[in-house]
Every structure is written in C-alpha cells, then in structure tokens.
N, CA, C and O of each residue as an XYZ file, in Angstrom:
724
protein
N     -58.279   -103.373    -78.638
C     -59.500   -103.655    -77.877
C     -59.485   -105.122    -77.382
O     -58.815   -105.963    -77.981
N     -60.153   -105.402    -76.393
C     -60.277   -106.765    -75.805
C     -61.679   -107.279    -76.074
O     -62.655   -106.615    -75.724
N     -61.794   -108.406    -76.667
C     -63.066   -108.990    -76.964
C     -63.317   -110.219    -76.091
O     -62.549   -111.177    -76.178
N     -64.298   -110.235    -75.302
C     -64.591   -111.291    -74.362
C     -66.019   -112.065    -74.751
O     -67.135   -111.610    -74.500
N     -65.756   -113.276    -75.388
C     -66.945   -113.979    -75.723
C     -67.674   -114.476    -74.493
O     -67.026   -114.690    -73.468
N     -69.020   -114.678    -74.530
C     -69.743   -115.171    -73.418
C     -70.267   -116.549    -73.813
O     -70.021   -117.036    -74.917
N     -70.986   -117.155    -72.891
C     -71.577   -118.540    -73.139
C     -72.719   -118.372    -74.165
O     -73.102   -119.370    -74.776
N     -73.297   -117.144    -74.393
C     -74.347   -117.029    -75.391
C     -73.715   -116.653    -76.696
O     -72.910   -115.724    -76.764
N     -74.104   -117.429    -77.821
C     -73.479   -117.245    -79.137
C     -73.686   -115.815    -79.530
O     -74.799   -115.290    -79.493
N     -72.557   -115.171    -79.922
C     -72.592   -113.825    -80.529
C     -72.614   -112.624    -79.512
O     -72.333   -111.487    -79.891
N     -72.946   -112.902    -78.244
C     -73.022   -111.872    -77.213
C     -71.531   -111.726    -76.837
O     -70.841   -112.680    -76.479
N     -71.075   -110.411    -76.949
C     -69.672   -110.123    -76.677
C     -69.559   -109.028    -75.745
O     -70.345   -108.082    -75.801
N     -68.556   -109.098    -74.818
C     -68.218   -107.926    -73.952
C     -66.921   -107.389    -74.564
O     -66.039   -108.123    -75.010
N     -66.874   -106.077    -74.552
C     -65.808   -105.503    -75.347
C     -65.157   -104.361    -74.385
O     -65.856   -103.509    -73.837
N     -63.901   -104.428    -74.256
C     -63.114   -103.457    -73.542
C     -62.244   -102.600    -74.570
O     -61.216   -103.045    -75.080
N     -62.750   -101.344    -74.822
C     -61.979   -100.645    -75.797
C     -60.709   -100.134    -75.226
O     -60.552   -100.117    -74.005
N     -59.798    -99.717    -76.042
C     -58.597    -99.128    -75.671
C     -58.896    -97.687    -75.174
O     -59.595    -96.941    -75.860
N     -58.405    -97.313    -74.061
C     -58.692    -96.011    -73.482
C     -57.319    -95.336    -73.173
O     -56.458    -95.870    -72.473
N     -57.199    -94.146    -73.744
C     -56.027    -93.397    -73.610
C     -56.255    -92.310    -72.516
O     -57.042    -91.376    -72.673
N     -55.535    -92.496    -71.439
C     -55.672    -91.470    -70.171
C     -54.461    -90.661    -69.993
O     -53.340    -91.153    -70.127
N     -54.660    -89.442    -69.697
C     -53.545    -88.644    -69.209
C     -54.052    -87.636    -68.287
O     -55.180    -87.743    -67.805
N     -53.210    -86.579    -67.996
C     -53.586    -85.587    -66.893
C     -54.922    -84.780    -67.378
O     -55.660    -84.258    -66.542
N     -55.186    -84.708    -68.776
C     -56.421    -83.961    -69.079
C     -57.652    -84.803    -69.029
O     -58.747    -84.245    -69.105
N     -57.564    -86.112    -68.906
C     -58.683    -86.945    -68.913
C     -58.485    -88.210    -69.695
O     -57.460    -88.861    -69.492
N     -59.351    -88.607    -70.549
C     -59.233    -89.783    -71.374
C     -59.879    -89.509    -72.831
O     -60.619    -88.563    -73.099
N     -59.462    -90.505    -73.706
C     -60.116    -90.558    -75.003
C     -60.213    -92.013    -75.445
O     -59.290    -92.801    -75.243
N     -61.338    -92.352    -76.046
C     -61.452    -93.601    -76.630
C     -62.394    -93.563    -77.856
O     -63.208    -92.650    -77.995
N     -62.270    -94.550    -78.717
C     -63.231    -94.630    -79.842
C     -64.329    -95.541    -79.322
O     -64.117    -96.729    -79.079
N     -65.504    -94.956    -79.157
C     -66.629    -95.596    -78.617
C     -67.149    -96.645    -79.587
O     -67.732    -97.643    -79.164
N     -66.946    -96.429    -80.887
C     -67.344    -97.351    -81.903
C     -66.664    -96.977    -83.160
O     -66.661    -95.815    -83.568
N     -66.088    -97.949    -83.775
C     -65.286    -97.788    -85.076
C     -65.808    -98.981    -85.974
O     -65.476   -100.140    -85.728
N     -66.603    -98.660    -86.978
C     -67.317    -99.613    -87.800
C     -66.321   -100.727    -88.369
O     -66.608   -101.918    -88.253
N     -65.220   -100.331    -88.945
C     -64.303   -101.287    -89.536
C     -63.594   -102.165    -88.470
O     -63.508   -103.384    -88.622
N     -63.091   -101.528    -87.399
C     -62.502   -102.255    -86.365
C     -63.428   -103.203    -85.697
O     -63.074   -104.367    -85.507
N     -64.590   -102.772    -85.330
C     -65.521   -103.670    -84.668
C     -66.004   -104.783    -85.551
O     -66.328   -105.878    -85.091
N     -66.050   -104.469    -86.898
C     -66.352   -105.571    -87.851
C     -65.300   -106.559    -87.967
O     -65.519   -107.761    -87.819
N     -64.004   -106.007    -88.265
C     -62.784   -106.912    -88.450
C     -62.494   -107.711    -87.203
O     -62.277   -108.920    -87.282
N     -62.486   -107.051    -86.028
C     -61.928   -107.706    -84.746
C     -63.030   -108.431    -83.979
O     -62.752   -109.434    -83.321
N     -64.283   -107.946    -84.045
C     -65.259   -108.510    -83.179
C     -66.396   -109.205    -83.991
O     -67.249   -109.860    -83.392
N     -66.418   -109.070    -85.344
C     -67.368   -109.733    -86.219
C     -68.750   -109.033    -86.109
O     -69.729   -109.673    -86.493
N     -68.915   -107.815    -85.635
C     -70.096   -106.982    -85.559
C     -70.381   -106.395    -86.938
O     -69.790   -105.372    -87.284
N     -71.251   -106.989    -87.731
C     -71.344   -106.533    -89.157
C     -72.673   -105.952    -89.412
O     -72.824   -105.274    -90.428
N     -73.686   -106.151    -88.573
C     -75.070   -105.612    -88.871
C     -74.913   -104.140    -88.715
O     -74.211   -103.634    -87.839
N     -75.644   -103.428    -89.663
C     -75.609   -101.980    -89.578
C     -76.446   -101.521    -88.453
O     -77.462   -102.131    -88.120
N     -75.990   -100.352    -87.811
C     -76.870    -99.718    -86.704
C     -77.674    -98.538    -87.306
O     -77.134    -97.690    -88.016
N     -78.923    -98.525    -87.006
C     -79.893    -97.601    -87.613
C     -80.486    -96.596    -86.647
O     -81.226    -95.716    -87.087
N     -80.212    -96.674    -85.386
C     -80.827    -95.925    -84.349
C     -80.004    -95.860    -83.195
O     -79.582    -96.916    -82.723
N     -79.687    -94.671    -82.624
C     -78.976    -94.531    -81.296
C     -79.951    -94.015    -80.300
O     -80.773    -93.132    -80.541
N     -79.801    -94.629    -79.158
C     -80.694    -94.186    -77.952
C     -79.838    -93.847    -76.742
O     -78.712    -94.319    -76.588
N     -80.409    -93.024    -75.906
C     -79.713    -92.701    -74.690
C     -80.842    -92.706    -73.481
O     -81.944    -92.198    -73.691
N     -80.559    -93.228    -72.369
C     -81.489    -93.163    -71.248
C     -80.714    -92.662    -70.109
O     -79.495    -92.832    -70.063
N     -81.375    -92.040    -69.174
C     -80.891    -91.777    -67.843
C     -81.839    -92.332    -66.772
O     -83.054    -92.147    -66.850
N     -81.291    -92.985    -65.813
C     -82.085    -93.627    -64.856
C     -81.513    -93.422    -63.413
O     -80.310    -93.204    -63.268
N     -82.355    -93.489    -62.360
C     -81.894    -93.330    -61.047
C     -81.658    -94.711    -60.502
O     -82.097    -95.744    -61.008
N     -80.892    -94.622    -59.376
C     -80.501    -95.868    -58.597
C     -81.701    -96.830    -58.397
O     -82.793    -96.354    -58.085
N     -81.550    -98.091    -58.555
C     -82.564    -99.072    -58.386
C     -83.552    -99.283    -59.482
O     -84.383   -100.187    -59.386
N     -83.501    -98.430    -60.607
C     -84.303    -98.561    -61.747
C     -83.850    -99.885    -62.411
O     -82.658   -100.170    -62.528
N     -84.790   -100.625    -62.811
C     -84.649   -101.820    -63.679
C     -85.397   -101.700    -64.958
O     -86.627   -101.658    -64.930
N     -84.715   -101.641    -66.122
C     -85.304   -101.604    -67.429
C     -85.110   -102.870    -68.078
O     -83.979   -103.346    -68.170
N     -86.180   -103.485    -68.563
C     -86.196   -104.766    -69.203
C     -86.899   -105.882    -68.486
O     -87.435   -105.724    -67.390
N     -86.878   -106.953    -69.111
C     -85.967   -107.492    -70.178
C     -86.828   -107.311    -71.443
O     -87.925   -107.849    -71.590
N     -86.219   -106.489    -72.364
C     -87.009   -106.110    -73.631
C     -86.522   -106.819    -74.805
O     -85.367   -107.242    -74.840
N     -87.334   -106.972    -75.764
C     -86.982   -107.529    -77.175
C     -88.221   -107.142    -77.964
O     -89.304   -106.821    -77.476
N     -87.882   -107.224    -79.369
C     -88.890   -107.032    -80.344
C     -89.321   -108.232    -81.091
O     -88.443   -109.005    -81.473
N     -90.599   -108.493    -81.355
C     -90.988   -109.629    -82.057
C     -90.822   -109.325    -83.554
O     -90.794   -108.155    -83.937
N     -90.709   -110.375    -84.423
C     -90.682   -110.169    -85.911
C     -89.552   -109.433    -86.484
O     -88.912   -109.879    -87.436
N     -89.274   -108.213    -85.869
C     -88.114   -107.501    -86.374
C     -87.160   -107.276    -85.117
O     -87.128   -106.193    -84.532
N     -86.403   -108.345    -84.751
C     -85.573   -108.194    -83.577
C     -84.510   -107.176    -83.765
O     -84.028   -106.910    -84.866
N     -84.142   -106.585    -82.578
C     -83.024   -105.582    -82.638
C     -81.767   -106.119    -81.935
O     -81.803   -106.635    -80.818
N     -80.661   -105.962    -82.662
C     -79.364   -106.159    -82.101
C     -79.065   -104.779    -81.298
O     -79.534   -103.712    -81.694
N     -78.299   -104.872    -80.211
C     -77.849   -103.618    -79.517
C     -76.424   -103.710    -79.032
O     -75.866   -104.729    -78.626
N     -75.939   -102.548    -79.127
C     -74.600   -102.225    -78.692
C     -74.615   -101.247    -77.589
O     -74.837   -100.055    -77.804
N     -74.377   -101.738    -76.372
C     -74.786   -101.006    -75.088
C     -73.494   -100.485    -74.354
O     -72.500   -101.212    -74.355
N     -73.463    -99.322    -73.759
C     -72.537    -98.878    -72.877
C     -73.128    -97.840    -72.013
O     -73.988    -97.047    -72.397
N     -72.589    -97.885    -70.743
C     -72.855    -96.858    -69.730
C     -71.820    -95.721    -69.792
O     -70.637    -96.000    -69.597
N     -72.167    -94.550    -70.031
C     -71.225    -93.379    -70.183
C     -71.177    -92.700    -68.842
O     -70.203    -91.982    -68.617
N     -72.007    -92.823    -68.025
C     -71.971    -92.205    -66.692
C     -72.659    -93.165    -65.686
O     -73.732    -93.685    -65.991
N     -72.083    -93.402    -64.533
C     -72.676    -94.300    -63.601
C     -72.381    -95.701    -63.846
O     -71.489    -96.016    -64.634
N     -73.105    -96.601    -63.193
C     -72.791    -98.029    -63.300
C     -74.160    -98.804    -63.456
O     -75.149    -98.494    -62.792
N     -74.152    -99.799    -64.346
C     -75.270   -100.719    -64.417
C     -74.957   -102.090    -64.371
O     -73.806   -102.422    -64.656
N     -75.827   -102.979    -64.047
C     -75.733   -104.406    -64.138
C     -76.544   -104.756    -65.396
O     -77.752   -104.521    -65.434
N     -75.949   -105.266    -66.330
C     -76.486   -105.536    -67.714
C     -76.777   -107.074    -67.804
O     -75.969   -107.911    -67.401
N     -77.942   -107.373    -68.341
C     -78.347   -108.791    -68.510
C     -78.831   -109.041    -69.947
O     -79.558   -108.253    -70.552
N     -78.376   -110.190    -70.442
C     -78.869   -110.663    -71.713
C     -79.372   -112.172    -71.532
O     -78.712   -113.013    -70.921
N     -80.572   -112.416    -72.109
C     -81.115   -113.639    -71.976
C     -81.460   -114.203    -73.391
O     -82.110   -113.540    -74.199
N     -80.973   -115.515    -73.663
C     -81.317   -116.147    -74.993
C     -82.787   -116.575    -74.995
O     -83.249   -117.410    -74.218
N     -83.476   -115.931    -75.934
C     -84.915   -116.316    -76.113
C     -85.202   -116.977    -77.511
O     -86.337   -116.982    -77.987
N     -84.112   -117.537    -78.148
C     -84.266   -118.108    -79.500
C     -84.727   -119.568    -79.356
O     -83.963   -120.397    -78.863
N     -85.888   -119.881    -79.750
C     -86.353   -121.327    -79.719
C     -85.380   -122.229    -80.409
O     -84.875   -121.921    -81.489
N     -85.124   -123.330    -79.788
C     -84.256   -124.335    -80.398
C     -82.718   -124.053    -80.145
O     -81.874   -124.885    -80.477
N     -82.420   -122.979    -79.610
C     -81.051   -122.582    -79.271
C     -80.528   -123.492    -78.168
O     -81.274   -123.726    -77.217
N     -79.338   -124.013    -78.211
C     -78.788   -124.806    -77.071
C     -78.629   -124.031    -75.811
O     -78.464   -124.648    -74.759
N     -78.665   -122.715    -75.826
C     -78.570   -121.893    -74.644
C     -79.846   -121.132    -74.391
O     -79.811   -120.066    -73.777
N     -81.018   -121.667    -74.863
C     -82.296   -121.072    -74.720
C     -82.619   -120.881    -73.166
O     -82.480   -121.849    -72.418
N     -83.003   -119.775    -72.719
C     -83.369   -119.518    -71.303
C     -82.209   -119.296    -70.438
O     -82.412   -119.102    -69.240
N     -80.873   -119.301    -70.958
C     -79.705   -119.062    -70.206
C     -79.496   -117.549    -70.357
O     -80.009   -116.898    -71.267
N     -78.650   -116.999    -69.333
C     -78.413   -115.558    -69.377
C     -76.946   -115.288    -68.978
O     -76.278   -116.097    -68.333
N     -76.491   -114.088    -69.410
C     -75.126   -113.618    -69.005
C     -75.308   -112.203    -68.453
O     -76.298   -111.548    -68.779
N     -74.373   -111.712    -67.620
C     -74.404   -110.396    -67.170
C     -73.091   -109.814    -67.098
O     -72.129   -110.580    -67.157
N     -72.894   -108.520    -66.973
C     -71.749   -107.816    -66.690
C     -72.070   -106.481    -66.184
O     -73.187   -105.996    -66.364
N     -71.102   -105.840    -65.532
C     -71.280   -104.477    -65.046
C     -70.577   -103.614    -66.134
O     -69.466   -103.892    -66.584
N     -71.328   -102.536    -66.520
C     -70.933   -101.568    -67.416
C     -70.956   -100.241    -66.715
O     -71.942    -99.920    -66.051
N     -69.905    -99.453    -66.835
C     -69.830    -98.145    -66.184
C     -68.953    -97.163    -66.947
O     -68.165    -97.528    -67.820
N     -69.133    -95.880    -66.568
C     -68.400    -94.891    -67.052
C     -66.961    -94.951    -66.626
O     -66.132    -94.226    -67.176
N     -66.640    -95.760    -65.697
C     -65.260    -95.942    -65.131
C     -64.586    -97.116    -65.829
O     -63.385    -97.022    -66.081
N     -65.277    -98.236    -66.169
C     -64.685    -99.384    -66.616
C     -64.745    -99.469    -68.290
O     -64.124   -100.314    -68.934
N     -65.522    -98.540    -68.818
C     -65.615    -98.323    -70.330
C     -66.145    -99.554    -71.042
O     -66.205    -99.520    -72.271
N     -66.527   -100.612    -70.400
C     -67.019   -101.827    -70.988
C     -68.198   -101.559    -71.903
O     -68.984   -100.636    -71.683
N     -68.300   -102.345    -72.883
C     -69.485   -102.378    -73.842
C     -69.994   -103.833    -73.953
O     -69.284   -104.802    -73.682
N     -71.251   -103.915    -74.364
C     -71.753   -105.304    -74.627
C     -72.479   -105.248    -76.004
O     -73.248   -104.334    -76.304
N     -72.188   -106.251    -76.782
C     -73.041   -106.431    -78.092
C     -73.949   -107.565    -77.934
O     -73.563   -108.698    -77.648
N     -75.252   -107.205    -78.141
C     -76.377   -108.159    -77.942
C     -76.920   -108.318    -79.401
O     -77.580   -107.405    -79.897
N     -76.640   -109.517    -80.123
C     -77.263   -109.683    -81.436
C     -78.781   -109.772    -81.390
O     -79.383   -109.914    -80.326
N     -79.314   -109.695    -82.439
C     -80.816   -109.913    -82.539
C     -81.143   -111.313    -81.954
O     -80.346   -112.245    -82.070
N     -82.293   -111.430    -81.347
C     -82.730   -112.730    -80.825
C     -82.589   -112.911    -79.390
O     -82.839   -114.010    -78.895
N     -82.196   -111.888    -78.648
C     -82.028   -111.912    -77.235
C     -82.881   -110.841    -76.523
O     -83.216   -109.798    -77.085
N     -83.205   -111.148    -75.291
C     -83.767   -110.184    -74.430
C     -82.800   -109.411    -73.711
O     -81.802   -110.001    -73.297
N     -82.952   -108.031    -73.469
C     -81.972   -107.366    -72.800
C     -82.516   -106.449    -71.640
O     -83.621   -105.924    -71.781
N     -81.865   -106.265    -70.636
C     -82.201   -105.381    -69.590
C     -81.016   -105.020    -68.755
O     -79.920   -105.568    -68.871
N     -81.313   -104.010    -67.855
C     -80.313   -103.671    -66.886
C     -80.959   -102.945    -65.719
O     -82.068   -102.414    -65.774
N     -80.150   -102.972    -64.642
C     -80.583   -102.216    -63.425
C     -79.340   -101.225    -63.091
O     -78.173   -101.428    -63.427
N     -79.825   -100.124    -62.369
C     -78.850    -99.032    -62.049
C     -78.297    -99.279    -60.613
O     -79.045    -99.478    -59.656
N     -76.927    -99.251    -60.524
C     -76.261    -99.484    -59.287
C     -75.886    -98.209    -58.714
O     -75.935    -98.118    -57.487
N     -75.504    -97.163    -59.430
C     -75.122    -95.934    -58.946
C     -76.261    -94.938    -58.745
O     -77.403    -95.262    -59.071
N     -76.001    -93.748    -58.225
C     -77.046    -92.737    -58.033
C     -77.878    -92.438    -59.299
O     -79.105    -92.341    -59.273
N     -77.150    -92.302    -60.369
C     -77.800    -92.207    -61.743
C     -76.889    -92.960    -62.669
O     -75.736    -93.261    -62.359
N     -77.477    -93.264    -63.871
C     -76.682    -93.859    -64.991
C     -77.210    -93.351    -66.214
O     -78.417    -93.285    -66.446
N     -76.269    -92.976    -67.030
C     -76.602    -92.607    -68.494
C     -76.160    -93.730    -69.412
O     -74.969    -94.036    -69.463
N     -77.095    -94.370    -70.154
C     -76.770    -95.504    -71.015
C     -77.058    -95.174    -72.427
O     -78.138    -94.701    -72.781
N     -76.082    -95.429    -73.223
C     -76.262    -95.210    -74.753
C     -76.163    -96.543    -75.395
O     -75.342    -97.395    -75.054
N     -77.052    -96.686    -76.352
C     -77.054    -97.968    -77.200
C     -77.545    -97.684    -78.577
O     -78.458    -96.917    -78.882
N     -76.768    -98.454    -79.409
C     -77.140    -98.527    -80.928
C     -77.988    -99.702    -81.186
O     -77.844   -100.726    -80.519
N     -78.843    -99.606    -82.100
C     -79.822   -100.625    -82.479
C     -79.695   -100.983    -83.953
O     -79.411   -100.101    -84.764
N     -79.888   -102.202    -84.320
C     -79.751   -102.743    -85.691
C     -81.104   -102.670    -86.429
O     -81.176   -102.919    -87.632
N     -82.142   -102.333    -85.710
C     -83.478   -102.204    -86.359
C     -84.266   -100.999    -85.604
O     -84.015   -100.720    -84.432
N     -85.132   -100.385    -86.288
C     -85.768    -99.300    -85.677
C     -86.734    -99.781    -84.550
O     -87.298   -100.873    -84.618
N     -86.884    -98.988    -83.600
C     -87.887    -99.283    -82.431
C     -89.292    -99.202    -83.065
O     -89.623    -98.277    -83.806
N     -90.080   -100.211    -82.733
C     -91.457   -100.322    -83.057
C     -92.256   -100.716    -81.827
O     -92.219   -101.874    -81.409
N     -92.955    -99.798    -81.259
C     -93.716   -100.152    -79.886
C     -94.701   -101.261    -80.101
O     -95.031   -101.966    -79.148
N     -95.210   -101.461    -81.354
C     -96.110   -102.453    -81.551
C     -95.607   -103.958    -81.578
O     -96.369   -104.925    -81.576
N     -94.255   -104.027    -81.602
C     -93.544   -105.312    -81.730
C     -92.791   -105.528    -80.365
O     -92.320   -106.641    -80.127
N     -92.670   -104.551    -79.507
C     -91.925   -104.658    -78.267
C     -92.629   -105.519    -77.304
O     -93.844   -105.423    -77.135
N     -91.845   -106.409    -76.632
C     -92.286   -107.307    -75.558
C     -91.372   -107.181    -74.412
O     -90.235   -106.725    -74.540
N     -91.870   -107.588    -73.276
C     -91.105   -107.624    -72.029
C     -91.201   -108.890    -71.340
O     -92.292   -109.281    -70.926
N     -90.056   -109.614    -71.174
C     -89.908   -110.774    -70.421
C     -89.778   -110.392    -68.907
O     -89.024   -109.481    -68.567
N     -90.494   -111.073    -68.041
C     -90.565   -110.691    -66.687
C     -89.176   -110.726    -66.073
O     -88.515   -111.764    -66.096
N     -88.739   -109.638    -65.539
C     -87.344   -109.537    -64.982
C     -87.025   -110.590    -63.926
O     -85.884   -111.044    -63.841
N     -87.942   -110.959    -63.175
C     -87.771   -111.942    -62.063
C     -88.476   -113.356    -62.334
O     -88.938   -114.039    -61.419
N     -88.509   -113.693    -63.571
C     -89.020   -115.022    -63.947
C     -88.328   -116.066    -63.268
O     -87.115   -116.203    -63.431
N     -89.061   -116.902    -62.436
C     -88.305   -117.871    -61.540
C     -87.546   -118.909    -62.217
O     -86.647   -119.509    -61.628
N     -87.908   -119.188    -63.604
C     -87.151   -120.211    -64.404
C     -85.817   -119.669    -64.821
O     -84.886   -120.433    -65.077
N     -85.705   -118.343    -64.895
C     -84.417   -117.768    -65.264
C     -83.411   -117.772    -64.203
O     -82.225   -118.016    -64.425
N     -83.905   -117.492    -63.010
C     -82.980   -117.337    -61.793
C     -81.807   -116.355    -62.018
O     -80.627   -116.633    -61.805
N     -82.266   -115.197    -62.465
C     -81.218   -114.084    -62.684
C     -80.899   -113.517    -61.323
O     -81.776   -113.178    -60.529
N     -79.626   -113.430    -61.093
C     -79.047   -112.990    -59.905
C     -78.943   -111.414    -59.871
O     -77.832   -110.885    -59.867
N     -80.104   -110.664    -59.847
C     -80.119   -109.257    -59.835
C     -79.478   -108.681    -58.474
O     -79.762   -109.166    -57.379
N     -78.680   -107.714    -58.622
C     -77.969   -107.194    -57.339
C     -78.977   -106.218    -56.614
O     -78.599   -105.647    -55.591
N     -80.096   -106.033    -57.051
C     -81.135   -105.202    -56.279
C     -82.326   -106.028    -55.929
O     -82.609   -107.010    -56.616
N     -83.047   -105.674    -54.880
C     -84.149   -106.517    -54.485
C     -85.544   -105.889    -54.817
O     -86.468   -106.625    -55.165
N     -85.699   -104.588    -54.716
C     -86.928   -103.921    -54.872
C     -86.745   -102.883    -56.020
O     -86.561   -101.700    -55.736
N     -86.788   -103.284    -57.237
C     -86.464   -102.328    -58.357
C     -87.599   -101.359    -58.585
O     -88.774   -101.617    -58.323
N     -87.158   -100.221    -59.094
C     -88.145    -99.231    -59.662
C     -88.502    -99.739    -61.110
O     -87.611    -99.882    -61.946
N     -89.725    -99.988    -61.369
C     -90.142   -100.566    -62.749
C     -91.095    -99.688    -63.374
O     -91.782    -98.923    -62.697
N     -91.185    -99.761    -64.759
C     -92.310    -99.180    -65.507
C     -93.533   -100.189    -65.446
O     -93.372   -101.376    -65.165
N     -94.644    -99.683    -65.703
C     -95.852   -100.564    -65.652
C     -95.591   -101.706    -66.688
O     -95.880   -102.867    -66.398
N     -95.069   -101.391    -67.842
C     -94.859   -102.476    -68.761
C     -93.943   -103.525    -68.308
O     -94.242   -104.699    -68.528
N     -92.802   -103.209    -67.665
C     -91.854   -104.132    -67.128
C     -92.466   -104.892    -65.926
O     -92.268   -106.096    -65.767
N     -93.201   -104.157    -65.105
C     -93.790   -104.964    -64.009
C     -94.846   -105.941    -64.468
O     -95.210   -106.836    -63.707
N     -95.338   -105.814    -65.639
C     -96.364   -106.752    -66.208
C     -95.695   -107.571    -67.316
O     -96.395   -108.074    -68.195
N     -94.372   -107.722    -67.305
C     -93.733   -108.593    -68.239
C     -94.225   -110.022    -68.113
O     -94.794   -110.447    -67.107
N     -93.963   -110.749    -69.222
C     -94.482   -112.169    -69.286
C     -93.338   -113.145    -68.883
O     -92.145   -112.900    -69.056
N     -93.845   -114.288    -68.321
C     -92.940   -115.489    -68.084
C     -92.472   -116.099    -69.350
O     -93.230   -116.195    -70.314
N     -91.315   -116.489    -69.374
C     -90.700   -117.138    -70.671
C     -91.653   -118.257    -71.244
O     -91.848   -118.381    -72.453
N     -92.212   -119.033    -70.320
C     -93.112   -120.202    -70.872
C     -94.303   -119.608    -71.478
O     -94.858   -120.245    -72.373
N     -94.790   -118.435    -71.103
C     -95.964   -117.807    -71.715
C     -95.575   -117.076    -73.057
O     -96.443   -116.832    -73.896
N     -94.330   -116.752    -73.232
C     -93.909   -116.160    -74.442
C     -93.615   -117.117    -75.525
O     -93.567   -116.749    -76.698
N     -93.409   -118.386    -75.143
C     -92.941   -119.300    -76.098
C     -93.709   -119.312    -77.532
O     -93.075   -119.339    -78.587
N     -95.135   -119.291    -77.479
C     -95.783   -119.295    -78.770
C     -95.447   -118.064    -79.560
O     -95.721   -118.132    -80.758
N     -94.893   -116.921    -79.111
C     -94.637   -115.775    -79.896
C     -93.186   -115.693    -80.294
O     -92.815   -114.757    -81.003
N     -92.335   -116.627    -79.875
C     -90.923   -116.602    -80.224
C     -90.621   -117.286    -81.453
O     -91.331   -118.225    -81.810
N     -89.544   -116.872    -82.199
C     -89.114   -117.596    -83.383
C     -88.037   -118.605    -83.126
O     -87.591   -119.282    -84.052
C-alpha cells in the first residue's frame, strides 16, 4: 500500500494494493495490523457507517465536541471530493485544509484523526461512502463548520450544493473558537 502524508499532521491518503484480473478486482479495504504497522493508524474503530448521496450533495464539515471522532473514509461507488480542516486550537495548521478525490475507481482512502472537521461533495451521479469511526456518534456533540466559510477558502468543485438544514446553518470557524479544544 502507498501512504501519502498531507500537510495536516496525521491526515493520510492511502492507496491500497488492488489485484485486478478478468473477473474484476480484490483489495483489503482495511487490515488492522498492516494499517497500524505501515500507516500508524492505531486508534480502534468502534462504528462503521455508509451513506449514499446524489450528485452535488455536500455533507459537512462535521466534527464532534468533547469526544472527537477519527474517521477512515472511502468511496466504494461513484466519486467524491473529500475535505479535511484542522480545527485544533494552537495547531500550526489551524484553519488549513486538504482535499482529495476518492472513488470506486481509484480505491483511495483517507484517514482523518480526531480533531479535524470532515466533509465531502458528490461529483458522480451517486456515491456510496463508507467510513469507520474511532468514537460513537453522539448527535448532542455534533457540530457543523460552514462549508463555505470565507476564511477557509475551500475550493469546492461544485457551486450550488444540496445541503441538509444542519449543514446550511453551519457556523463560521471564528464563531466556533470558544467551543474548540
């Protein structure tokens, strides 16, 4: 597997080994020992999630207060533009972001340690996204950073996203500062 570090500490893009032949393909989507030994991903995963979204849907930028979740994300069908934002107070990369395209064709994965906001938008007609979490989802702790916060200057590849009410009412990073650790 190929591990690609990003400018955000601990955020990794992973390209697993894919075995292809006339029948199709095979890959290990996750192997605890290998991902621990080779990528340093050691936190246990306690919950697996899957979402299906239509083109132009934007989910995020989400994070949990007090009990932050690390996430291991992959698109198993379709293509997404995945974004991670550093929201850790005092971090040298606070307010910076990284992105990558994840798809059922490129097999890329991204590891997002606790302490980051995460979101994605759908580029294909539909996309199925699977992700593992290091902490259980708690709706009372979930927060949403506004996807188009002008201070972040995220270069989203879509202009008029389909948003949930919660994501449309996300908070600016400056307004979230008192709640961040």
